[in-house]
C-alpha positions, 0 to 999 in steps of 0.5 A: 324629062323636060330638063336634065337636072329635074330628077336629082333635085326635085324627086328627092324632095317629093314627099306625100307622107306615103310612099305609094302616093309619092311614087304616083306623084313622080309617075304623073309628073314624068308623064305629063312632062312628056305630053303636057297639054293633052287629055289625061286619057292620052297621057296615061294610055293604060286604063289602070294608070289612068284610074290611079291618076284620077284617084291620086288627084282626088285623094285628100292627102294630096294638094297643090302645095305638096305637088309644087314643093319640090320645084319651089325648093329647087328655085330657092336653091338656085338663087342662093348665090344671088345678091339680089333677085326679082320676084315678079308677082301677078294673078291669073284667072282660070276659067271652067265655066263650061263645066256644068256638073261640077260647077259648085266646086269652082268659084266666080271669076268675074264677067260670068266666069267660073273657076280658080284664081292663081297668084304667082311669084316668079324669080328673075335674075336682075342682070339678065332677066333670066326666069329662074323658077317659081318662088311662091304660088297660091290657088283658091276659089272665091266664095259664092254670095247668097242672092241678095247678100253683099260683101262686107266692106269692113273685113280685116285686110288679111281676109281680102283678096288683095292680101295676096300681095303681102302674103307673098312678101311674107312667105318668100323669106321662109321659102328662101331659107330652105335653099340656104338658111345662112345667106338670103338674097335681097328680094325686090318684088315687082308688081303691076298697078294692082299691087300698088296698095298701101299695105305693101309699102307698110309691110316692106318698111318692116323688112331689111332684105326686101324692096318693091318696084310697082307701077303706080295706079293711085295719084297719092297725096304727098306728105310734105308737098302741097301736091299729088304724085303725078302733078309733082313729077311733071314739075321735075326736070327731065333727066334723060330720054330713050327710044323704045319700039312699041309693039302693035296692039288692038288700039295702036300700030307698031311705032318707035316711041321717044320717052322722057324720064324724070326721077326723084325721091317722094314721101307718100302720105299713108291712108288713114286706115293704117295706124302705124305709118303716116308716110312711105319714103320711096323713089319715083321714076316717071317715063312719058312718051312725047311726039306721039303720032296723031290719033295715038295715045301716049304711053307712060309709066309711073314707077315707085321703088324703095331702091335708091334712084339718084342717077341716070344709071340707077333709073335705067336699071329700074326701067329695065327691071320693070320690063321683066314684068312681061315674063309672068304674062309669058308664063300664064300664056304657056300655062293656058295655051301650051299646057291647056290648063283650062281644057280639063274637066275635073272636080275643083279639088282634083283640078287644083292638084293637077294644076300644081303639076302644070304650073311647074312644067310651064315655069320650066318651059319659060326658063328654057325659052330664055336660056337661049337668049341669056346663056346661048353658049353654055353646053347643051348637056346642061339642059338636055339628056343624052337621048335628047341630044342624040335625037336632035343630032339625028334630025340634024343629019337629015337636013341639007346642011346639018347643024351642031347641037353642042350649045344651048343656042344650037339645041333650042334652035333645033327644038324650035325647028321641030315646033315650026320655027322658020330659018328665014326668020332667024333674026326674030327671037324664038317665041314660046309657041314654037318652043313648046310645040317643039318640046312635045315633038322632041319628047315623042321622038325620044320615046320612039328612040328609046323604044327602038333601043329596047328591041 
């Protein structure tokens, strides 16, 4: 097991309407959690089990939604006592262009890619930035266009791919009602620039218990000002400044950036295609880098939110919330590099079902990674089974200076060491790569431990 409480909460919610399918789903989940990222032939060494796994994945009664349902329920139950949660949304393209025989069961993904598209809404605690699990998720493939045909530009919005942003906003309240139908937390949807579409603002105007924080991409016309968004914000007074360590990138070196921050309410004019709304009342928080080194491009963020921003403290909260958007990038990294989701060679529908198992594992690995940073002193037995704790303690005794495994901090550091974490770099936060490697090593050690105890 990857987490201690998975069995009690998720297994009881797994239901395929057929006991044999439900039992098989639980069996597959438990085995993938021990050997995620490996070929199915190594996960299921028994030929009969491997055959039944392939049959389950190809069964018309199984689906991505049914596989992810238990974990989404668990997330809804986990956030029921939060007054506010963040829902970080983003899309990932999964490429299977190397598959030749089953190519038609996937769809184009751009730049010659061929595969599936996954859109995820990840629940995050607003105060700590702790990932809490998946709130809503959707997988689909694009339809192939016949040669010579072009996409219709007059399609209803609900049929466009960009509808995914509104679709998440519409579906999450229903998901949360499963956890607690009486009290629903307020949901702040956090999107990057792709989610800056007028239909998102329009949808949220009709919801009382939801809001938006999005990085703007469009230099929109303002309703009551003879100006555009960017030009208007540049004229606002600087309210405060802050320093931020900017990570190195292909086009930049690591540096410490100084940012000036402006904020104020703005009224955005809605596009003509929307008939019910003529404007959207939001707050803009504009952070721009100054004194940029020669040869470097300045970094800036234009953030739009329905949350009130009338003080420096409230502006800082918005900037901090936006920094949590990186979590979903980490989630996609675990899915692709840790769980090796693009390495499988299955038919399209079977791959979608397998993807359901791997997304829940990836979300759990992400959650565990950040518990080390947000809840370090909590007891280790909140996340580990007794066998896992015994194994980590036994490994610790083999060290020159044995360490305890009493807290989450101790446990995660012990697991990271199994994955190659170096002690002399302890000031560096534990990364997801060494942690997922460590989990696999721990699972292997636990398997040997349990085999030894059966003798």
